[in-house]
N, C-alpha and C positions, 0 to 999 in steps of 0.2 A: 491522757484521757482513757478511761476504761472503755472496753468494747461495747458494753451495754449502753453507755451514754452516746457513743458514736453511732450505734444502731438507731437510737431514738432520734438523733438529730438528722440522720440521713434517710429517714423513711420517705418513700414516695406515697403521697396521700391516697392515690387510687389503689395502691397495693397494700394498704395498711393491714388488713385482716389476714394477709397471706404470708407475712414474714414469720420466721422462726421465733417462737416465744422464748427468747434467750433469758429474760429475767425469770420467767416461770421455771425453766430448767435449772437455773442457778439456785432458785429458792428450794427446789427439790433436793438439791445436794446438801442443804443445811439441815442437819439434825438438831433437835431441841437440846438446850443446855441441861446437864444433869441437875444443876442447882437452881434451875429456873431462869435466871437472867444472865449469868456469867459463868466462866470457868470452862470445864471440859464438856464437850458435846457427847451425845450418846453414840454408841458404836454403829457403824454401817452394816446392815444385815443383808442376807440374800433376798428377803422380801423387798427391801428398799432398792436393791439393784434391779430386780425384776420390774418394779414399778417405774423406775427411771428409764429402763430400756423401752418399756411400752410407750411412755410419754415421748421419748426420743424418736421412736418409730413413727408415732403419729405426726410429729412435726416434720419428719422427713417425707412422709407420704403427702402431707399438705403442700409442702414446697414443691415437690416433684410434680404433683398433679397440676398445680397452678402454672408452673413453668411450661409444661407440655401444652396445656390449653392456650396459654398466651402465645406460645410459639406457633401453634396451628392457626390462631386468629391472625397473626401477622402474615403467615403464608397466604391465608385466604385474602387478606387485604391487598397483598402484593399482586396476586393473580388478578384480582378485580381491577386494580390500577393498571395492570398491563393491558387488559382489554380496553379500558377507557382511553389510555394513551394511544393505543393503536387506532381507535376510532377517530380521535381528534387529529392525529397525524395524517390519517387518510383524508380527512376533510381538508386539512391544510394543503395536501398535495393536489387535491381536486381544485382547490381555490387557486393555487399557483398556475394550474393548467388553464383554468377558465378566466383568470385575472378579474375576479368579481370582488370589487372593493366594498360591497355593501355588508359582507359578513365578517369583515375584519374585526370589528368590535366584539362580536359574539365569540369568535375564536380566541381572541385575546383573553376574554373573561374565562373561557373554558381552560386555557392554559394556566391562568392564574389560580383557578380553583384546584387544578391538578397539582400544581406546584405546592400549594398549601397542604393538600392531602398527602403528598409524598413527604413533605417536611414533618407532618404529624406521624407518619409511619416510621420515619427515621428517628423521631423522638421516642417512639415506642420501642424500637430496637435498642436504643441507648438505655432506656429505663429498665428493660428486661435484662440487659447485660449487667447493669449496676445491681439490680435485684439478685441476680444469680451469684455475682461475686460476693455480695454482702452476706447472703445466707450461707454460702460455702464457708466463708471465714467464720461465721457464727458457729457452725457445726464443729469446725476444727477447734475453736476456742473452748466450747463447752466440753468436748471430749478431753482436751488437755486438762481442764479444771477438774473433771471427774477423776481422771487417772491420778491426779496429784492429791486430791482430798481423800479418796477412798482407797488408794493403793491397789486398785484393781485395774489391770490393763485392758481397757475397752477399745483402744485405738485399732489394733489389728482386726478385731471382729467387726467393728463398725465400718472399716474400710471395705469389707466385702459387701456390706449392705449398701454402701454408697455406690459401689460398682453396679449393683443391681438396679439402682435408681439414679443414674448419672445425670442429674439435672444440670450439673455444672460443665458437662462435656460437649454441649451443643456448640457447633462451630458457626459463627455468624458471617463467615466469609461469603457463603452463597447468597445470603440476604444482601450483603454489601455490594456484591457484583451486580445483582439484578437491580437493586435500587439505584446504583450508579448509572446504569444504562438508561433507566427510565427518567431519572432526574436530569440527565444530560439532554435527553430528547425534549423534555418540557422546558428546560432552561434556555435551550437554543431555538425553541419554538419549531421543533420538527426538522431542524437543519443542523445536525451535529457536525462538528469538524471531521472531515474525512482525510485519510492519508494512510501511510504505511504503518501498520500496527507495531512493527518491529521498532519503530521510533529510533531510527539510527542504526538498526541492525545491519544494514548494508555497508555502513561506514566501518573502517578498520581502526580509525584513530578517534578517540573521544577526548575533547578538551573541555572540561567542566570545572566550575568552582563548587566545591562540595563542603557543606557543613553538616556535622553529625550530632545527634542528640540521643539520650536514653529515654525510654518511655516505660513507666512502671506498668506491670500487668493489669492493674486496676483501671488504667486509662487507655488501653490499646484500642478497644472498640470505639470509645468516644473520639479519639484522634482520627480513626478511619472515617467515621461519619462526618466529622468536621471537614476533612479534606475532600470527600466525594461531592460535597455541595459546591465545590469550586473547580475540581478537576475530576474527570471520569477515571474509573479504574481501567488500566491498560490491559486489554485482553488480546493476546496474540492470535487466537483463533475464535472469532465471534460466532462461527457456525457450530461450534462444539459446546456441549453443556459443560459448565464449570465442574471440575473435579479438584480435590485437594492436592493431588500430586502435580497438577499443572503449575502450582505456585512454588514447588520445591526447587531449590538451587543448591548444588553441592560443588565445593571447590577443594582441590588438593594442592597444598603449597609445598614447594621444594626448598631445600637448604642443605648446606654442608654441616653434617652432624659433629664435626670436629671444631670448626671455626665459627659456625652460626653467623656467617658474614652477611647473608641476606636479611636475617632478623635484626642484627645490630645496625645495618645500613638503613633499613626502613624505620627503626626506632629513633636513630639519631638524625634522620632526615638529611643525610649527607648528599652532596650534589651527585646526581647520577645513580642514586641507590635504586636497586631493582627488586621486584617481586615477581617470581615465576610461578604460575599456577595452571592447573587443568580444571576446567569447569564443564559441567553438563546440567541441563535443565530437565526436570521431571524424574522419572524412575530410572533404575539401573538398566532397563532395556533400551534406553536411548543410545543410539550408535554414534551420534554426532558429538564430538568432544572439542571444546574450544581451548586452544593453547594460547595463554595470555601472558603478556609482560607489561608490568606497570613500572614506569620510570619517573623518579622524583626529580624535579628541576627547581632550583632556587629562583626566587622572583627576580633577583638582580641580574640573572642571565638574560632576561627578556623572553624566556621560554616558559611554557606551562607544562605541568606534569601530564603525561600522556599514557593512555592504556591502548596497546596495540594487540591484535589477536588474529589467529587464523584457525581453520577447522581441520580436524583429522578424524578418520574413522577409528572407532574404539579398537578394532583388531590391529591397527597399525601403530598404536601409541607406544607399546613396549619396544618394538624394533626401531622406531624413530628416536626415542629418548636414548637408546643404546648406540645409535649411530649406524645401525645396520641398514636402515631405510634411508636412502639419500633424499635430499630435498627435491631433486628433479623427479624422482619416482613418486614422491608424495604429491606433487602438483601436476603429474602427467595427465590425470583424468580431467582436472580443472582446465588445463590448456586445451585438451581435446574437445571438451564440451563447448568452449568458446563463449561462455556466458559473461566472462570478464575480459577486459582489455589486456593487452600484453603488458602495459605499464603496471596495471594493478597486480597482475600475477608476478611481475618482477619484484615489486615492493613486498609482496607476501613471501616470496622466496628468500629475499634478503632478511626479513624478520625471522623466518624459520631457520635460516642458516645461523643467525646470531644466537638464537635460543638454544639450538642443538649444540653449538660450540661451547656455550657457557655451561650447559648441563654436564657435558663430558669432561671439559677441562677443569672445572671447579668441583667435580664429584658431587653434584647435587642429587639428592634422593628425596622421595616423598617423606614428609615429617608430620604434617598436620592437615586434618580434614575439617572443613566447616560446612554445616548444614543449617538451612533455615527455610522458612516459607516467606516469600516476598509478595507483598501487595504494592504494586506500582501504580502511581497516579500520573497521567500525562495525556495531553491532547495527541491523538494519532498524527504522526508525521511532523509534530512540532516538539522538538527536544529542548526548547528554550527554558522551560520550567519542568522539572521532573522530581517527584517526591516518591520515595520508596520507604516502606515500613517492613523490617525483617523481624519476624517473630519465631519463637521456638529455636532460637540460635543455640547450636550445640557444636562443640569441637571435640574431635577424637584423634587418637594417635594413629599414625600410618607407618611408623618406623619399625625396625627390627633390632633396636639397640640393646635391649636387655635379654636377648636370646629368644624372645617370643616372635614367632613368624606370623606377624599380623597380616602383612601383604605378601611376604615371601619375595619372589622375583617378579611379581606382578606390580603394575603401577598403582594399584589400589586394592584395598582389602575387600573381600567378597562376602564376609560374614554379616555385613550390615548393608542396608540400602537407604530407604527413606522412611523406615519404620520408627519414627520418633516416638518415645524418648530413648530408644536404644537400651532398653532395660537388660538385654542379654550381655552387655559389656561389663567388665569389672570396673570398679570405681576409679582405678588409676588410668583407665583408657579413655575416659569420657569426662567432659566439663560442660555442664549445662548452664548457659548464661541466663541470669535471672530477669533481664530486661529485654525489651524490644529496642531495635536500633532504627532511628528515623534519619534518613538522609535527604537533605534538600540540595538539589543539584541545579545549577544555573549555567547555561552556556555563556562563557565569559566573552566570546567574540560578538555576542549580540549587544553587549554594552548596555544592559537594562538593569533596573533596580527591581528587587523582589516585590511582588504585590503586597498590598497592605495586610491582607488576611494571612499571608505567610509570616509577616513581621509579628502580627498578633499571636499567631500560633507558637512561634519560637520564643516569644517573650512571656508565655502563659505559664501557669503552674503545672501544665500537663507534661512538660518535657524538661530535661536536664541537659544542658550543653556540655559536650565532651569533645573538644576540638581534636582532630587528628586521630580519633579512635580507629583501631584496626583489628579486624577479626583474626588475622594471621598473627599479629603481635600478641594479642591477648591469649589466644589459644596456645601458642608456643610457650609463653611464659607460664601458663597455668599447668600444662601437661608435662613440662620438663623442669620441675623445680630444682633438680639436682644438676642440671646442665646450664640453666640460665641464671645469671647473677645480676643482670641489669634489667630492671623492671620498668614498665611504662608508668607515667605519672598518675594515671587513673587507677592503677592496680590497688593501692591501699584504700580507695573509696568504695570497694565492693561491699564492705560491711556497713556502709552508711545508707540509711533510708533516703531515697531520692524524692519521695513525695513531699510536696510543699503546700503551704496554705494558699488559698485562693487570693491572688493579689488584685485582680480586676475581673469584671463580669465578662466571661468568655466561655463559650461552650455550646452545647446543643440546647436550643430553646424551641418550644412549640410556636407556630405562627400566631402573632398577635398577643403573645403572653410573655412573661419573664420566667426564667428558670425558677422552679420551686422544688426543693428537695426535702422539705420538712412538713409535718402535719400542722405545725403551729401557725402557718400563714394562710389558712383556709378562709376564703371570703364567703360569708353566708349568703350573699346575694349573687353568687356567680351564675347559678342556674337560671334565675330570672333574667339577669342581664343578658345572658347568652341567648335565651329564647327571644327576648325583645329585639336583640340585634339581628336575629335571623328572620323574624316575622314582622317586626315593626309594631307589635301590639303586646298587651299584657298576656301572660300565660293563662291557659285555661285552668278551671278550678281543679280538675283532676291532677294536672301536672303540678300545680302549685302545692296541692296536698301531698303529692308523692315527694316533691322536693323538700317540703317542710319536714316530712317524716325522715327523709335521708339526712337532712341537716340536724334534726334532733339526735339521730343516732351518731352522727359524726361529732356533734358537740359533746354528747355523753362520753364517747370514746376519748375525745381530747381531754375532757375534764378528768376522766379516770387516768389517762396517761400523765397529766400534770400532777395529779395526786400521787401517782406511783413514783414519779420523778422526785417529788419532795420527800416521799418516804425513803426512797433509795438514798437521797442525799443525807437525810438524817442518819440512816444506817451507816453510811460511809463515814460521817462525822463522828458518830459514837465509836465505830471501830477504829478510826484514826486516833481518837483520844485514848482508847484502851491500849493501842500499840505505841503510844508515845508520840502521836502526831505524824505517823509515817504515810498515811493515806492522803497526801496532798495531791497537788496537780502533778501527775506523773507522765504527762504526755511528752513525747519527744518533739523538740522544736523543729520547725521546717528547715530545710537546707538554706544556707546563705544564698541570697540572690546574686547571680552573676551580672556582668556588665550589661548584657542584652536585656535581662529581666528588670534591671533598675531603671531602664528608660521607658518602662511601661507606665500605664496609668497609675494613679494613686490607689493604694489598697482600700478595699471596702471592709469596714469593721464588722458589719453585720453578716458577712458571708465567710467568716473564718472557718476553714475546714481542718479538723484536727484528726490525728491518727494515734492509735495506741501502740505501745511498744510490742515488738514480737520476740523479745528476749525470753528464752525458756526459763531462766532463773533471774528474775528481777530482784534487786536488793530488798524491796519491801515484801516480796513473796517469801524470801528466805527468812526474814525477821518474823513474819507472821507464822510461818511454819514452825520455827523454833519456839515461839511463844506458846503455840497451841500444843505442841508435843512436850513442853517442859524440858527441852534439851538444855545442856550446859552451854551450848553455842549461843543461846539467846542474849546473855549479858555482853559477850564480846561484840556481837552484831549490833546490839543497842548502843554500845560505846562508839563503834565505828559509824553508826548512823548519826549520832550527835556530833561527832568530829566533822563529818561531811557537812552538816548543817552550819556549824560554826565557820568552816572554810568557805562555804557559799556566801555567808553573811559578810565575812571580811572581804571576799572578792567583789561583792556588790558595792561595798563601801569604796573600794579602790577604783572601781569603774566609774563612780560618780565624780571622781577628780577630773576636771577638764584638762586633758593633756593634748588632745588633737582636735582639729576642726573637722566635723563630718563632711564627707564629699556630697555635693548636691545631686539630686536626682534630675531627670530630664526637665521637670518643672521648676527647678531651682530650689526645692525644699530638701531638707535632710532626709536620708534614707532610713525609714523606720518601719517596723513591723506593726501589725494592728494593735499591739499592746503598747506602742509608743516607745519601745526599746530600740536602740540603734542596731542595725543589722551589720554583722561582721562581714567584711568583704573577702576574707581569706581564711583558710583552715590549714593547719599543719598536720601532716601525716608522717608517720615513722615507718621506715622500711623494715621488713622482717630481718631477723639476725642473719648476717652473712650476705645480705642483698643490698643493692643500691637502686635508688629511684632515678631514672633519667628524666630530667626536666628539659623539654625542648627549648632551645635558644636560637633565635634567628640571627645569623651572622651574614652580613652583606658587606660588599667592599666599602660602603660609606662608614661602616663601623670602624674599620681599620683607619680610614682617612680621618675620622673624628678623633681617634686616639692620637694620631700623629699631629693633628692640628692643636690638640690640647698640649702636647709636649712642646711643640714649637712656640706656643704662646708663653709657656713658663720659661722656655729658653730665652725668648726675646726679652721678657721682663728681667731675667737675671742679667742679661747683657746690659740693659739700661742701668740697673743698679750698679754693676761693675764700672760702667763708664762714669757714673756720678762719683763713685769712690775714687777712681783714678784722677778725676778733675780736682777733687778736694785735696788729694795728696800733692799734686804738682803745683797747684796755684793757690793753695790756702795757707793759713797760719797754723799755729799749734793746735788751736781748738778744732780746726777743720780736719787735722790729722786723726783725732779721736772719732769724729763723725764719719770719716772715710773708713776707719776700721769697723765701725758698727754697720755701715751699709755693705761692706764687703762680706761680713759674716752673714747677713741676710741673703745676699746674692748667692753665696756658695750653698747655704742651706736650701734655698729654693731650687737651685740646680740639682743638688743631690736628691731632694724629695721628688722632683719631676722625673728623674731618671728611674728611680725605684718604682714609682707608680706606673710609669709607662711600661717597664719590663713586666710587672705583675699583670697588667691589663692585657698585654699581648699574649701572655701565657694562658690567661683565662679565655681569651677569644679563640685561640688555637685549639684549646681543649673543649670548647663549647660549654664552659661551666656557667651555671647560674650563680646567683648571689649566695653561695654557700662557702664561707671562709673568705670571702672577698666581695668588693663592691665595684660596680661600674661607674658610680658617681663619687665625687670627692666630698667627703663629710667634714674633714678637718683642715685640709690644705689651705683653703682660702682664708679661713679664720686665723690660722697660725701666721700666714703671710701678713695679714693686716696688723696683727699684734707685733710682729717683728719690725714692720715699717714704722709703726707708731713709736716703738722703743728707740729705733735709730734716730728718728726725727726729734724725739724728746731729748735725747742726748745732745744733739746738735744745738737746739734752741736753749736747753738748760745751761750748757757750758757757755754759750754766747752771752746770755743774760747775766750770768754770774761773774765772768771774768772780763767781759768787754771784748773789744776787737783788737787792742794793742798790748794788754797786760800779759806777760809771759806766765806760763804755768810754774808755780813754785814747787821746788823739790823734785822736779821731774828730770828725766834723762835729757829731754830736749833743752831744758834751761841750762844744764851743765855744758852741753855742747855749744850753746850760744855764748855763754860766758868765756869758755876756752877760745872760741873764735874771736871774740872781741879783744882778749889779751894778746893773742898772736898778732892781730892786726895792729895793735898799738906798738908792739916791738918792732914792726917793720916801718913805723913812722906814718901810718895812715891816720 
C-alpha cells in the first residue's frame, strides 16, 4: 500500500486538519506533460523548487505548532488530574480514619470519574504519539520522493530544518511515569501496593521464567500505555523527579577473543553455559558496579537458570578483574558494616572467587557493551510478574583487537557514556538495534499462570515473539563479523518488517467507546448523544446549531476526502496501465503468525492495518523511472516484471493444489488471514556466505532414551522374524524353506536399517543438529518394513496355494537331494 493511502486510513478524526498534506505535496512534485496528457513532463525549475520548499515549510510549521500545543494541553490535564486525585485520596484517608460509611458511594463515583478521565488522557498520549510518528514518516517519504524525481538533494538541508522544529523528538516517558502513578492510585482506590521498590534488589539470585518479544518503533508508546493500565511503572526513587538518565542501563560483557567460548556456550545453550558482565545504572558517574554471572541450566537437571551478582566500587574493578584485589579485601568493608549476615557474605565471596578465577584462567576481556533505556512495570515488592521494555538498544565494541585502543587497559571505554545514539563513534564500532525488546518475567516458584491481559498483549499484532533473544549474542555477532561464524537463528530476520496486520481488537481505547483510527466512521449524532447522556435532555439550540455547523464541515471534508481518494485511485489505475500494470497492490504482507498468535481471537476483516514498503529501490519504482527517462533499461526491466507476474501466477496455481491439511486455530478453524489466504507457519532464511545459523535444539535425557527404545523395538521385531524363519527351516517342508528365506531377508534388512538410523540419530543429538540433512522422525522405515512383510507373507501363501502341502518342488536342488536319498535308502533294503 502506498503511504498516502495508509495516511488516509490512519487519520485520527480530531486531528484531521493538522496532518501533513502529503497528497498536496506529492501533486506539487508533478509537472505538467509537455504534450498535454502523456509523455515527458516539463523540467523542474528553481522557481518550482522554491515554491515546494515554502509549501513544505508551511506543513512543517503546522505539524510542529499542533504537536506543541497538544503536548502542553496534555501536561495541563495531567497537572489538573494530579490535584484532583490528591483531593480524592485525602478524602479517602479521612474517611478511613473516621470510618464514615455514608460517603462510600460518592467517593467510589469520584474514583470512577477520575479513572475515566485518566483513561482519556492516556488515549490522548497514544493519539499524539501516533500522530507524531505518522507525520514524521510522511516528511521522510516526501523528501525521498522529491530527491528521486527532481535529482536535487533536499534531505541534508531539510534535516537541519527538522532539528529546528523537532516535533518528533518529544519523549513521552515522563508522561507515562506520571500517568502510571496517578492511574495506580485511582485503580487501587488510594491504597497502592507498597513494598521495596528495588523489587528483589536485595536478593542475589533471581529465578524467573522469561519470554522475549520485539516491538516495532511505531508501537512502543502504545505498548507502554497498555501495560501501565495493569502494572505501575517501577520507580526506584519516588521522591526524585524523573530524568531520562534514571532509566539508562549499561552492561559490558566478557569473553575470550580467541575461542569465543562464552558466546558459543550461550548461543548453543549448553549445560552450565555462563555469561559474565559488569553493569551499572544511570550515568558514568555512578560508582556502584554490579558484577553478574548468568548460568544456563537444562530443564532435565531439575534446576533453573540463575543470575547471581555482587557489587564493587568502580575504582576497584580493574584491580579485582586482574586478581590484584583479593576477595577478602573486596568484602572487608561489607563485613565491617554488618548489614548482611555472615552466611550472605560467605555466599557472595564464593561467587566473587569463582568469577575472578574464570576471568583470569580463561583470559576473559571486555568485548561488547550494551546500552538501553528500560521502562520496568511491576508492583513494588512483588516480583511475581515483571515486564520490562528496553528502547534505544545499542551495542558497541569494547575490545582492542584491531589495534585501536578503545578501552586500553581500563575495563570500559571512556569516550562514550549514555549519550545515545553515540554519533561520535565510527560505523564499525556501533550497532543500533531497530526494535525495542519486551521481556515478560514470571517467578516460576510462584507456580502461577500469566494474567489474561498479558496473554492478550503477547498474542497481539504489537509484538513479535523471539525466544531466547540475547543482547550479548546479537551484539557480538554483529560487531565481530570476521570473528564470528555461528549466528543466532534470529539474525537473518533483521531485514524483515515485523509489523503485522491487526488480528483482533486490542489496544488503547477511550472509555465508553471503541477504537477509531479513520475519518470514515464518524457518527453525525455523536455530539447530541453525548450531551443527552451527560444532561439527560436535548441539547440547547445554540449547541445544536454549533454541532450542526461542525458536522457540515466534517461531512464536507469527508466528501472531499472520498472524492480525492477516488481521483487518486483513478490516477494510480491510469498510471498502472501506462506502465504495463505495475502499480498493483504493492503492500508487504504481514509476518506469519507464530504459535502464540494463532491461538488468539479470529481476525477482524474491517480492521486490517497495512504498511507500505520501506525499500529505497522498489521494482516498480525502477521500472517507472526507466520508462520516464527513456533509458534502455526499461525493456529488460519490463521483461523481468512480466516474468515475475507469470511466476506468481504459476505459484498461485500450484498452491491451490490440496497437498496438506491446514492446522486448526484455537477455535478449531483453519488459520487464515483477513483475505482468506492460508497463513504460512514457517519461513526459511539463508545464512550469509561463510556463516552458519545455529538453530537451538532441546536435548534432554529422555531424547537419548527414546532413541534407544526405538532401536530396541526394531531389534525385538527383527528377532521375532528371525525366530519365525528358524522355525520354518527346522520344522517345515520345502515350501516353508522359501518362506523362511524371505522372512530372514526382511529380518536382516530391518536390523541393518535400525542400526544405521540409530547411529545417525545419536550423532545428530550429540552435535545438537536440527533437521538439516537428517530427520529425527522415521519417514520411510515403517513403510518399507510393511512392504517387506507383505512380500514375505505373499511368497509363503502363494507357494502353498500353488503346490500344496505335500508336492515337492520340481527341478529344484531340494528335489534332487530327496530323490538321491530315496535311492540310497532302497539300496540298503529300506
